[in-house]
Wavefront OBJ file of the C-alpha trace (Angstrom):
o trace
v 231.689 7.624 78.221
v 232.989 6.401 81.548
v 236.177 4.597 80.407
v 238.625 3.783 77.709
v 237.634 0.085 78.021
v 233.808 0.784 77.488
v 234.863 3.085 74.431
v 236.915 0.230 73.012
v 234.222 -2.157 73.502
v 231.646 0.132 71.712
v 234.065 0.550 68.802
v 234.459 -3.145 68.661
v 230.895 -3.356 68.645
v 230.469 -0.815 65.993
v 233.077 -2.397 63.856
v 231.509 -5.986 64.018
v 227.979 -4.619 63.236
v 228.389 -1.595 60.990
v 231.413 -2.173 58.797
v 229.331 -3.599 55.942
v 226.962 -0.534 56.343
v 229.838 1.993 56.313
v 231.380 0.494 53.322
v 228.115 0.717 51.438
v 227.710 4.216 52.462
v 231.332 5.263 51.343
v 230.560 3.299 47.852
v 227.737 5.496 47.383
v 230.011 8.672 47.633
v 233.134 7.579 46.212
v 233.835 5.376 43.203
v 237.664 5.089 43.462
v 238.524 1.812 45.273
v 241.728 3.424 46.688
v 240.116 6.443 47.811
v 236.932 4.570 49.100
v 239.246 2.539 51.357
v 240.687 5.793 52.718
v 237.218 7.005 53.306
v 236.089 4.059 55.345
v 239.251 4.406 57.407
v 238.345 8.124 57.936
v 234.764 7.200 58.906
v 236.334 4.521 61.501
v 238.514 7.260 62.797
v 235.707 9.742 62.851
v 233.777 7.080 64.952
v 236.319 6.493 67.179
v 236.722 10.292 68.172
v 232.650 10.514 68.164
v 232.225 7.714 70.542
v 233.266 9.991 73.379
v 229.991 11.896 72.898
v 227.709 9.018 72.303
v 224.977 8.760 75.094
v 222.758 6.120 73.905
v 219.942 8.316 72.762
v 219.939 6.524 69.365
v 220.862 3.013 68.533
v 224.712 2.315 67.929
v 223.927 1.700 64.247
v 222.102 4.879 63.821
v 224.829 6.718 65.592
v 227.644 5.137 63.289
v 225.556 5.780 60.049
v 225.132 9.364 60.947
v 228.836 9.841 61.678
v 229.429 7.931 58.096
v 227.074 10.069 56.385
v 228.503 13.328 57.662
v 232.044 12.273 57.021
v 231.145 11.166 53.306
v 229.610 14.698 52.864
v 232.678 16.430 54.057
v 234.769 14.031 51.697
v 232.693 14.857 48.711
v 232.853 18.607 49.447
v 236.583 18.364 49.831
v 237.028 16.362 46.609
v 234.844 18.771 44.567
v 237.250 21.740 45.445
v 240.406 19.659 44.331
v 241.538 20.240 40.680
v 240.680 17.640 38.436
v 243.680 15.748 37.064
v 243.440 14.365 33.361
v 246.032 12.143 32.020
v 248.097 13.633 29.224
v 248.546 12.072 25.984
v 252.288 10.903 25.444
v 252.673 12.764 21.997
v 251.373 16.068 23.422
v 253.461 18.896 21.893
v 255.462 21.097 24.245
v 255.585 24.886 23.741
v 259.035 25.183 25.092
v 261.899 24.150 22.830
v 263.921 21.023 23.554
v 266.604 21.202 26.128
v 269.299 20.592 23.536
v 268.138 23.510 21.395
v 267.999 25.794 24.474
v 271.677 24.773 25.290
v 272.722 25.491 21.811
v 271.006 28.782 21.849
v 272.599 29.708 25.286
v 276.101 28.742 23.875
v 275.668 30.876 20.922
v 274.657 33.753 23.039
v 277.716 33.212 25.264
v 279.958 33.040 22.179
v 278.266 36.207 20.841
v 278.810 38.062 23.994
v 282.365 37.098 24.210
v 282.887 38.013 20.596
v 281.269 41.566 21.181
v 283.858 42.089 24.004
v 286.771 41.636 21.330
v 285.485 44.668 19.217
v 286.757 48.040 19.664
v 284.763 50.183 21.954
v 283.200 52.454 19.299
v 281.907 49.341 17.485
v 280.783 47.653 20.616
v 278.699 50.620 21.617
v 276.976 50.930 18.257
v 276.139 47.078 18.006
v 274.911 46.794 21.361
v 272.388 49.522 20.922
v 271.480 47.917 17.466
v 270.733 44.625 19.263
v 268.653 46.460 21.744
v 266.471 47.572 18.968
v 267.401 51.403 18.355
v 267.073 53.044 15.231
v 270.037 54.493 13.657
v 268.768 57.951 14.307
v 268.184 57.295 18.096
v 271.732 55.541 18.286
v 273.030 58.551 16.713
v 271.415 60.875 19.307
v 272.762 58.608 22.002
v 276.218 58.381 20.774
v 276.301 62.010 19.722
v 277.490 61.229 16.283
v 275.616 61.006 12.781
v 273.397 58.472 11.735
v 275.789 57.791 8.730
v 278.664 57.051 11.273
v 276.457 54.757 13.324
v 275.658 52.813 10.052
v 279.069 52.430 9.423
v 280.083 51.360 13.099
v 277.285 48.759 12.940
v 278.371 47.336 9.688
v 281.831 47.019 10.492
v 280.897 45.552 13.922
v 278.699 42.987 11.998
v 281.219 41.967 9.655
v 283.942 41.625 12.404
v 281.669 39.629 14.465
v 280.913 37.279 11.776
v 284.651 36.717 11.067
v 285.302 36.180 14.649
v 282.304 33.709 14.932
v 283.313 31.659 11.969
v 287.067 31.643 12.673
v 286.947 29.922 15.967
v 284.892 28.750 18.863
v 285.393 31.135 21.829
v 285.666 29.574 25.443
l 1 2 3 4 5 6 7 8 9 10 11 12 13 14 15 16 17 18 19 20 21 22 23 24 25 26 27 28 29 30 31 32 33 34 35 36 37 38 39 40 41 42 43 44 45 46 47 48 49 50 51 52 53 54 55 56 57 58 59 60 61 62 63 64 65 66 67 68 69 70 71 72 73 74 75 76 77 78 79 80 81 82 83 84 85 86 87 88 89 90 91 92 93 94 95 96 97 98 99 100 101 102 103 104 105 106 107 108 109 110 111 112 113 114 115 116 117 118 119 120 121 122 123 124 125 126 127 128 129 130 131 132 133 134 135 136 137 138 139 140 141 142 143 144 145 146 147 148 149 150 151 152 153 154 155 156 157 158 159 160 161 162 163 164 165 166 167 168 169 170 171
């Protein structure tokens, strides 16, 4: 290719004589009209770039068709790697709880945490270990007291927490 003007003339020639062929080739590889238009534009861009290497060994139509075919094949390969998108039904159930329920739970947790802070330290220690899932025997070993003393502390802590939580909302 000698000059930019010669390249522009060749591109104008290709556009005038091969646009229908390029569009048909794109149609055989892409069924979505929007994606097909993009593919035709990609082919035209590829032709513009490839014209630098055009030496006239084959007809311009053969050259353009070859470029279009190769671009379509790379388009199909790229689309095959993309994840498929499926429209979800409007009534699709969600595994996560609704936001208002999450907010309510968070508020209850915050209130419970604040209420625990109001307990005497021995009851607070016992109830926290209870909430963590330790057995009375394990809590007794951790706290260095008897299992009966742990049960008594937990029972008193639960009763006091219930009274605090029912009495007033904490801020």
